[in-house]
C-alpha positions in Angstrom: 97.1 127.6 94.4 99.3 127.4 97.5 99.0 124.3 99.4 97.3 125.2 102.7 98.1 123.7 106.0 95.5 123.8 108.8 96.9 125.1 112.1 97.1 122.1 114.4 95.2 122.2 117.7 97.3 123.0 120.7 98.5 119.8 122.4 96.4 120.4 125.4 93.2 120.9 123.5 90.1 118.8 123.2 91.2 117.6 119.7 94.1 115.8 121.3 91.8 114.2 123.9 89.5 112.9 121.1 92.5 111.5 119.2 93.7 109.8 122.4 90.3 108.2 122.9 90.3 106.9 119.4 93.8 105.5 119.9 92.6 103.8 123.1 89.7 102.2 121.2 92.0 101.0 118.5 94.3 99.5 121.1 91.4 97.8 122.8 90.2 96.1 119.7 93.8 95.0 118.9 94.7 93.7 122.4 91.4 91.9 123.2 91.0 89.9 120.1 92.6 86.8 121.5 90.7 87.1 124.7 87.6 85.9 122.8 89.3 82.6 122.2 90.8 82.5 125.6 87.4 82.8 127.3 86.1 79.7 125.5 89.4 77.8 125.8 89.6 78.4 129.5 86.0 77.2 129.9 86.8 74.1 128.0 89.8 73.3 130.1 87.9 74.0 133.4 85.0 71.8 132.2 87.3 69.0 131.4 89.0 69.1 134.9 85.7 69.5 136.6 83.9 66.7 134.7 84.1 64.3 137.6 84.1 66.9 140.4 81.5 69.5 139.5 78.0 69.9 138.2 78.1 68.2 134.8 74.7 69.5 133.8 76.1 73.1 133.7 78.9 72.2 131.2 76.9 72.1 127.9 74.8 75.2 128.3 77.7 77.1 129.7 80.0 76.3 126.8 77.2 77.0 124.3 76.5 80.4 125.9 80.2 81.3 125.8 80.5 80.2 122.1 77.6 82.3 121.2 79.0 85.2 123.0 82.4 84.6 121.3 80.7 84.6 117.9 79.0 87.9 118.7 82.3 89.5 119.7 84.1 88.2 116.6 81.3 89.8 114.6 81.9 93.0 116.4 85.7 92.8 115.6 84.9 92.1 112.0 82.5 95.1 111.8 85.0 97.4 113.4 87.9 96.5 111.1 85.6 96.7 108.1 84.5 100.2 108.9 86.3 103.2 107.6 88.7 105.1 110.0 86.2 108.0 110.0 83.6 105.7 111.7 85.9 104.1 114.2 84.9 106.5 116.9 84.5 105.8 120.7 80.9 107.1 120.5 80.0 104.4 117.9 81.9 101.4 119.4 82.5 101.8 123.2 78.9 101.1 124.2 78.5 98.0 122.0 81.9 96.7 123.3 80.8 97.2 126.9 77.7 95.1 126.3 79.6 92.2 124.9 82.2 92.4 127.6 79.7 92.5 130.5 77.8 89.5 129.0 80.8 87.4 128.3 82.6 88.1 131.6 79.3 87.7 133.5 78.5 84.4 131.8 82.0 83.1 132.5 81.9 84.0 136.2 78.4 82.7 136.9 79.0 79.5 134.8 82.2 78.7 136.6 80.5 79.2 140.0 77.6 76.9 139.0 80.0 74.3 137.7 82.0 74.2 141.0 81.2 71.6 143.5 79.9 72.9 146.8 81.3 69.9 148.7 84.7 69.4 147.1 87.6 71.7 148.1 89.7 70.6 145.1 86.9 71.6 142.8 86.7 75.0 144.5 90.5 75.5 144.3 90.5 74.6 140.6 87.6 76.9 139.8 89.2 79.8 141.7 92.6 79.2 140.0 91.0 79.4 136.6 88.9 82.5 137.6 92.0 84.3 138.8 93.8 83.3 135.5 91.0 84.8 133.5 91.0 87.9 135.6 94.7 88.2 135.1 94.4 88.0 131.3 91.8 90.8 131.4 94.5 93.1 132.6 96.4 92.8 129.4 93.4 92.5 127.2 91.6 95.6 128.4 94.5 97.7 129.6 93.4 100.6 127.4 90.2 100.9 129.5 90.7 100.6 133.3 87.0 100.5 133.9 86.6 97.5 131.5 89.5 95.7 133.2 87.9 96.2 136.7 84.5 95.2 135.4 85.8 92.0 133.7 87.8 91.0 136.9 84.8 91.7 139.1 82.3 89.7 137.0 84.6 86.7 136.7 85.7 86.6 140.4 82.8 87.9 142.4 80.3 84.9 142.2 82.8 82.3 143.5 84.5 84.7 145.9 81.3 85.9 147.6 80.2 82.3 148.1 83.5 81.3 149.6 83.3 84.2 152.0 80.0 83.0 153.3 81.2 79.4 153.9 82.1 78.5 157.5 85.2 76.5 156.5 88.6 78.1 157.1 90.0 76.8 153.8 87.2 78.5 151.8 87.7 81.8 153.6 91.4 81.7 153.0 90.8 81.2 149.3 88.4 84.1 149.4 90.8 86.5 151.2 93.6 85.4 148.7 91.3 86.4 145.9 90.5 89.7 147.5 94.2 90.4 147.9 94.7 89.7 144.2 91.8 92.0 143.4 93.4 94.9 145.4 96.6 94.3 143.5 94.6 94.5 140.2 93.0 97.8 141.2 96.3 99.4 142.0 98.1 97.9 139.0 95.4 98.9 136.5 95.4 102.5 137.8 99.2 102.8 137.2 99.0 101.0 133.9 96.1 103.1 132.7 97.8 106.4 133.7 101.0 105.4 132.0 99.2 104.3 128.8 97.2 107.5 128.7 100.4 109.5 129.1 102.1 107.6 126.3 99.2 108.0 123.9 99.0 111.7 124.6 102.7 112.2 124.3 102.7 110.4 120.9 99.9 112.7 119.6 101.6 115.8 121.0 104.9 114.8 119.3 103.1 114.2 116.0 101.5 117.7 116.2 104.9 119.3 117.1 106.5 117.5 114.2 103.7 118.7 111.8 104.1 122.2 113.0 107.8 122.1 112.5 107.4 120.5 109.1 104.8 123.1 108.0 107.0 126.0 109.2 109.9 124.7 107.2 107.8 124.6 104.1 105.7 127.7 104.5 106.6 131.4 104.1 105.9 132.9 107.5 104.8 136.3 106.3 102.4 135.3 103.5 101.4 131.8 104.3 102.4 130.6 100.8 104.9 127.9 100.0 108.4 129.0 100.5 111.1 128.6 97.9 112.1 125.1 99.0 108.5 123.8 99.1 107.6 125.4 95.8 110.6 123.9 94.0 109.9 120.4 95.4 106.2 120.5 94.3 107.1 122.2 91.0 109.3 119.2 90.1 106.5 116.8 90.9 104.0 118.9 88.7 106.6 119.0 85.9 107.1 115.2 85.9 103.3 114.7 86.0 102.6 116.9 83.0 105.4 115.3 81.1 104.1 111.8 81.8 100.6 112.5 80.7 101.4 115.0 77.9 99.8 118.0 79.5 100.7 121.6 78.9 102.5 123.5 81.7 103.0 127.2 82.1 104.8 129.3 84.7 104.2 132.8 85.9 106.8 135.0 87.6 105.1 137.8 89.5 107.1 140.8 90.8 105.7 143.8 92.7 106.5 147.0 91.0 108.6 149.7 92.8 108.7 147.5 96.0 112.0 149.0 97.1 110.5 152.4 96.9 107.6 151.3 99.1 110.0 150.1 101.7 112.2 153.2 101.5 109.3 155.6 101.6 106.8 154.0 104.0 109.0 151.5 105.9 109.3 147.7 106.0 106.1 147.3 107.9 104.2 148.8 105.0 106.1 146.5 102.6 105.1 143.5 104.7 101.4 144.6 104.4 101.7 144.9 100.6 103.3 141.4 100.4 100.4 140.0 102.5 97.8 141.7 100.4 99.3 140.4 97.2 99.6 136.9 98.6 96.0 136.9 99.7 94.9 138.1 96.3 96.9 135.4 94.6 95.2 132.8 96.9 91.7 133.9 96.0 92.3 134.5 92.2 94.1 131.3 91.4 92.6 127.9 90.9 92.7 125.2 93.6 95.1 123.0 91.5 97.5 125.9 90.8 100.8 125.9 92.7 101.9 129.2 94.1 104.8 130.3 96.3 106.9 133.2 97.4 110.3 132.8 95.8 112.0 135.6 97.7 111.7 139.3 98.4 108.7 140.7 96.3 108.8 137.8 93.8 106.2 135.1 93.5 106.0 132.0 91.3 103.0 130.2 89.9 102.7 126.9 88.1 99.6 126.2 85.9 99.4 122.5 85.0 97.1 121.6 82.1 97.2 125.2 80.9 98.5 126.4 77.5 100.3 129.7 76.9 97.2 131.6 75.7 95.2 130.6 78.7 98.1 131.3 81.1 98.4 134.8 79.7 94.7 135.3 80.4 95.2 134.2 83.9 98.2 136.5 84.3 96.2 139.4 83.1 93.4 138.5 85.5 95.9 138.5 88.3 97.4 141.8 87.2 94.0 143.5 87.3 93.0 141.9 90.6 96.2 143.1 92.3 96.0 146.5 90.6 92.7 147.0 92.5 94.4 146.5 95.9 94.5 149.6 98.1 96.7 149.4 101.2 95.8 152.1 103.7 98.6 153.9 105.4 98.5 156.5 108.2 98.3 159.5 106.0 97.8 158.0 102.5 97.0 154.9 100.6 99.2 152.6 98.5 98.1 151.3 95.1 99.9 148.1 94.1 100.8 146.9 90.6 102.8 143.9 89.4 104.8 142.8 86.4 104.2 139.3 85.2 106.3 137.0 83.0 104.6 134.0 81.3 106.4 131.0 79.8 105.3 127.6 78.6 107.3 124.4 78.9 107.9 123.3 75.4 109.1 119.9 74.3 112.7 121.1 74.6 112.3 122.3 78.2 114.2 119.9 80.4 113.1 120.9 83.9 111.3 123.5 86.0 114.5 125.5 86.6 114.6 126.3 82.9 110.9 127.0 82.7 111.1 129.4 85.7 114.2 131.1 84.3 112.3 131.8 81.0 109.3 133.2 82.9 111.8 135.3 84.9 113.3 136.7 81.7 109.8 137.5 80.5 109.0 139.3 83.8 112.1 141.5 83.4 111.0 142.3 79.9 107.6 143.4 81.3 109.4 145.7 83.7 111.5 147.1 80.9 108.4 147.8 78.9 107.0 150.0 81.6 105.8 147.7 84.4 102.2 146.9 85.4 101.9 144.5 82.4 102.2 140.9 81.3 104.9 139.7 79.0 105.1 136.2 77.6 108.1 134.2 76.6 108.8 130.5 76.0 110.8 127.6 77.3 
């Protein structure tokens, strides 16, 4: 049967929006994988620097908590990549990812704050330096989701920053205001980055759709929706090679509408178009799913029947003839009854290619017309 192509959704439709969301999710999992190791690595480095400055009792439970959180996130990544593409949907994964992100970022921010010395300015500077570094890495790790970026930055920076704001010392407040200035920059940068990324993802999907539309149009007969001559010949060569490789029989049908020129001359080309569409629709419904069908030009259609011998192909051709003979096309003041002549040919061992097979079916079709039309004639190839 003709290869059918679904009509793509318009680029501005909800289908594109859903595809963009799925692309964002995929980008999130790809970009943030290393952040799992960065979180633990940053905590190890900060703990080492703060060993003699900060609260040593916090180090072990903090690192254990982050390692456990990292293991959970690695399990999440493993489950995502093990799932089928059909199941990689935002509805299935976004909520779980949010939970791991909030826990990890919150644990990092609170742990760094508890580790920091309340009486040592160097400890506070080191802690804030690492916190800003972790917040900066979140911009690249979670750029696909602006809300996740802002949440990660806030959870990492807020505990230490809020404490510094409440301290009477000028140095602490200067550190806090510097952090707030950085946060403002993050808010603006993530908005621009998110909008640019969204536009790029949407543009990519729209270009894919436009390419698919153009490709389908180049391979599909506009009037009937069947394969056009080019697409039919390309697929016919593939079918021929397949049947030869596996020793399967292959038959071709050439279908021609009887007295089509007379229909056009008497009732006009619009009536002829309606007849072509009616015949094409009947071919679609009468043929099997695996059969290849196309409009070869004018009122002529070609059919390839893989795995079908000459006797069975003749039966199928007769079934088509009767089905199309039952077509009634209403006109303004009358009705048109449509008939076809069908040539049937089988690709014998000596048949070298589909061109020869179709030429033999074409000769059989002309013999059917010579014998009175509205009939099936079989030849060989």
